[in-house]
N, C-alpha and C positions, 0 to 999 in steps of 0.2 A: 504494500500500500504506500502511496505517495504522501509524504509530509507536506502539508499546505497550511500556511498562515495567511489569512486575509486581513489586510490593513487598508485604511482609507486615507488618501492624501491627494488633494487637488494640485499640490505643488510638485510632487515627485513624478506624476504621470505627465508625459509630454503633451503639449497642446495638440488637440486633434485626435487624441487617443483616449480610450476609456479605461484601459488597464495596462499593467506592466508586470511581468514575472521575473523576479530575481530570487533564485532558490534560497530558502524555502518560502519566500513571500510572494503574494500576489497583491499588488497595490491597485486599488480602484479609485476612480475620481470621486465617487460618492457611495454612501451606504446603500442607496437604492439599487445600485448595480450588482449587489450581492445576490439578488434574485434573478439575474440574467444568466440562465443556465448555459447558453451558447457562449457568452463571454467567459464565464468561469471555465468551461471546457477548453476553450481556446488557450487560456493561460495555463491550464493543467497540462495540456499537450506540450507547451514550452517547458514546464517544470520537468516533465519526463525526458525531454530532449536534453535538458541541462544535466540531469542525473546520469543519463547514459554516457554523456561525454565528460563526466567528472567535473562539471560546472565550469571551471575556468577555460578549458579549450572551447567550450560552446561559445563563450563571448568572443574569443579570438577569431574563431571561424565565422561567427555572425558578422563581425565588423569587417573582416576581409572579404566575405562574400558581398556585403553591402557595397564596399568600395568597388569591387569588380562589376557589380550590377549597375552602379552609378556611372562608371566609365562606359558600360555597354548601352545604357538607356538615356543617360544625360538628364534624368529627372529623379528627384529624391523619392517621390511616391512610387514610381514604377520600380525603382531599385529596391525599395523596401518590400513591395508586394511580391517580388520575384526571388527573394531570399528563400532558399529551400526550406528552412525552418518555418517561415511564415506561410509558404505555400502549403505545407503539410497541415499546419494549424487551421488555416482558412478553409481548406478542402474538407476537413473533418470536424470542424467545430460544432456542426449541427447534429452529429452522430454522438449522442451522449454515452454510448457504449463503446466508442472507438478505443479508448485506452485499455479496455478489457481484452481486446483482440489484436491490438497493435503489435507488429513485429519490432524486434530490436533494430535500432538505427533506420527506421522506416523513412526518415526524412531524405535519405539518399535517393529514394524513388523520385523525389521532387527536384533534384538538382539540375536536371536538363534545362536548357535555356529556351524559354518562350515567354511572351507577355501574358499578363492576366487580362 
């Protein structure tokens, strides 16, 4: 089972986003978002990715892939949406049972290059 601690902070979550996962925490912009099962599932997917990669390497690869995608697309939003970790989370956030059946390092399936 995945350890998850939900905290609320409108200051830690970047503008334009509702949540942020930094193992073992999920930061949400407001308490009302705690009821958003899809958002919580999205962030839980990120927590699983972080645990699989022993946390620190996740952030290093996330940043490097973001930089690569930024060079590729020349747009911050497109770069963000095409990071493999984000693509996996967005593709499966509505499946609230996803983490029960998810394979180890499943984000690798999403690393190929194409636009959202």
